[in-house]
N, C-alpha and C positions, 0 to 999 in steps of 0.2 A: 378282709379287715372290716370290722364293724365301725360305725360312726363314732362309738365310744372309744374304741382303740385308736382311731385316727386322731381324735381330740386329745387323747392322753399322750400321744407321741410328740414330744417337744421338737423333734427334728422337722416337723411339718410347719413350724412357726418360727418367726424371726426371733433370734436369741435376745435382741434388745427390745423388741416389742412383742411380747407373748400373745397378744390378741390379733396379730396380723399373720395370716396364712401366707406361706411362700414356699417355693420349691427351688429357689436359687441359692447356691452355695458360694461362700467366699473361696476364691481359688487358693488362698494360703492356708487358712485354718479349717476350711470345709464346714463351717457353721452356716446355718440357714439365715439369710438376711432378706429384709423387705426392700422395696424400691427406694425408700428414703435412706436406707443404710448402704446402698450400693454405690461404689465409686468405680467408674470404668478404669480398667488397667490394660496393659498390653494384650493380655489374653483373659477374657472373662471380667469379673468384678471382684473387689476386695471390700471387707468390712471396715468400719471406721478405726477400730483398734489396730488392724494390720496396716492400714494406711499410715497411721500415726507412727507406728514402729518403723515402717519403710522410710518415711520422711526423715526420721531421726538418725537413720543410718546412712544418709546420703553423704558423699564426700563434699569437700569445699568446692571442687571443680564443678560437680553436678549442680550445687546450689547456685553458683555463679552463672552457669549457663542458663539455668531456669529463670533467674532474674533478668538476664539479658534478653532472652526471647520473650518473656512476659511483658517487658517494657517497650518492645518494638511496635511501631504502628503497623497496622495491616497494609499489605502491599496491594495497590490498585493496579490491576492488569489492564493495560491499554487495549482499546478495541482494535483488533487486528483485521477486521473485515475491510476489504478494498472498496470502501464506499465511494471514494473519488472516482475510481475506475467505473463503477456502476453508474455514477452520475454523468460522467462524460459519455458513456455509451447511450444512456437515456436521452441526453440533450441532443446528441448527434442523430439518433434515430428519429426524434421528434422533428428536427430540422429537415431531415430527408422526407418525412411524411408531408410537411408543409410545402415542400417544393413540388409535390405531386398534385396540389390543388389546381384544378383547371382555371386558367385565366389569371392566377395570382402566383403560382409556383415558379414559373419561369422568370418573372420579374424579381422575386426574392432571390432566386438562385443567381441571377445576373448581378445582384447587388452584394452578394456574399462571396462569390468566387474570387480567387486572387487574379488580378490583372495589374501588373506593375505600373503601366502608365497612369493609372488612377491615383497613384501616390504623388504625382508631380503636376501641380496646377499649371505650370508654364506649358505643359504639353496638351493637357485635356481640359483645363479650366476647372477641374475638380480635385478635391483632396479627401481621399477615403482610406485612412490608415487602418480602419478596422479589418480591411480585407487581408491584412497580414496574418490574422488569426482566424477569421471566420471561414477561410477556405477549408479548414479542417472539418467544418460542419456540413459541407456540400459534397455530394458524391454523384458520380455519373450514372450509376445503376445500383440495383439491389445487391448484386454480387460484389460490386466494388465496396459498398457499405459493409456487407456481411463479412468479407475477408478482413477488412481493416478492423472492424469491431471484434472479430474473433481473435485476431492477433493482440489487440489491446487487452482483451479479457485474459488471454493466456499469460501475457507478460505482467499485466497489472496486478493480478492476484498474488504474484510472488514478489514483485518489486515494490508495490505500494506499502505493504506491511513492513518491509525492510527499511524503506526510507521515511515513512510517515506521510500523511496526506499532503501537508504543505509542500514538502520537498518534491513529492511526486507531481503535484499540479505545476509547480515551478518548472520542473524538467519537461513536462508535456508542452507548456506554453513556450518555453525557450526553444525547444526542438521545432515546434510549429513555426516560430519566427525564423529560425535558421533555415528551414526549407524555403520559406517565402523569399528570404534575402538571396539565397542561392539562385532561385528562379529569376529574380530581378537582375542579378549580375550575369547570368549565363543564358537566359532565354527571355529577354525583356518583354517581348510582345506576345508571349504565349499565355493564354488563360489557363489556370490550373485549379483543379478541385481535388478534395480528398485529404485525409488525415495521414497519408503515407509518410510525410516528413516527420510528423510527431512519432509515429510508430517506429521509424528507423532510429529516432533519437532514443526511444526506450530501449531498443535493441542495443545501441551503442553503450548506454549507461549500464545495462545489465551485464554486458561483456566485461567492462572495466571493473565494476563492483564484484562480479563473480570471480574474476581473476585475482582481485585483491584479497578475497576471502578464501582463496585456494580451491574454489569449486571447479568442476570439470565443465568447461564452456565450449568444448569441441562441437557438440551438437548445435548449440546456438550459433556459433560462428559459421557453420556450414549452411544453416538455414538463411542466415543473414547474407552470406556470399551469393547464394542462389537467387534470392530475391533482388539483390542489388544488380546482379548480372542480367536479370530479365529486363530491367529498365533500359538496358542498352540494346536490346534486340529490336530491330526494325519491325514495325507493324503492330507492336503491342500498345502504342500510344500511351506510354507511361512516362511521367516526368522524373527522369533520373536525377535532374538537378535538385528537386525537392528531397529526394532520397539521400543524396550525398550531403546536402546542407544539414538536414536533420540529423544524420548520422554523426557528422563532425561535431555538432553542438552537443549531441548526447554523449559522445566520448569525452568531451571537455567537461561537461557538467558532472558526469560520473567520476571523473578524476578529481574534481573539486570536492565532491562528497567524500571520497575516500581519504583525502588529505586533510580534511577539516572535521574529523569525527569527534574530537574531544569537546566536552561541554564548554571549555574556555575558548574554543575557536568558533563559536556561533557567529559572533560579529564579523569575523574574517570571512566565514562562509557566505554570509549575506552580502558582504562587500564584493566578493569575487563574482557572485551571481549577478549583482547589479552591474558590475563592470562588463560582464559578458553580454548582458542585454544592451548596454550603451554601445559597446563595440559593434554589435549587429546593426543597430540603428545607424551608427556612423557609416557603415558600409553602404547604406542606401544613398549616401551623398555622391558616390562614384558616378552613377548614371547622369547626374546633373552636368558633370563635365563632358560626358560622352554625347548626350542628346540635347544639351543646352536648354 
């Protein structure tokens, strides 16, 4: 085809703008249309006339649905990345590195590990309540740290997006506190380090929430049972008290989360979580009567 033939063939130009070359056809009338005249459709594009005709033939239900969707605000998707999990892992790893500093690390480790008598001034002359939580930052070895942080990462990446960061952090802290309280009541003079109590709390909450959602929790339950049993094996030097304490609190907090899911129950959920923390602190009064 010569250039003259091409120019004289009106099919090579937009029917509404004869000076604009195009090779795109309206899917309904098959006329050539330029970019300005193209309206995206389900398949291909349509020209303005076909679009007008299509809109005029819409049913009342279609028009109503279109107005409803057009008036809706865009949905903002929440960030589902387990950032709190990553932050806890990072802080714990940094704390472990600090405890390796020659001449300083041992002092810091001794001030962070959990030792129940340090909570009672009448026994030691000191009051160091931060140990209830900072014990989760201290680990006895690289493998101790690695296994705990691996478990935290495996559970946190599923549980944190499900709960939200605030609830996840609350669960972690209450479980840590539960482990420390259990050690205080069951092994008063034993120094304890590690985040195992918090990890078992996450396990417990995951089991309750998974059960509530109808998920298959058999595998998680088996892993939890094995890890819990190892704590009772002589020679492993594992604080089963912290495991049990963290697990019980995790089960309780998980139950609270599942029973207060409705938006109108937010205040009730906060109240129950606060009462859980208060009850754990109240249990720390028991050794006062035992050790005077």
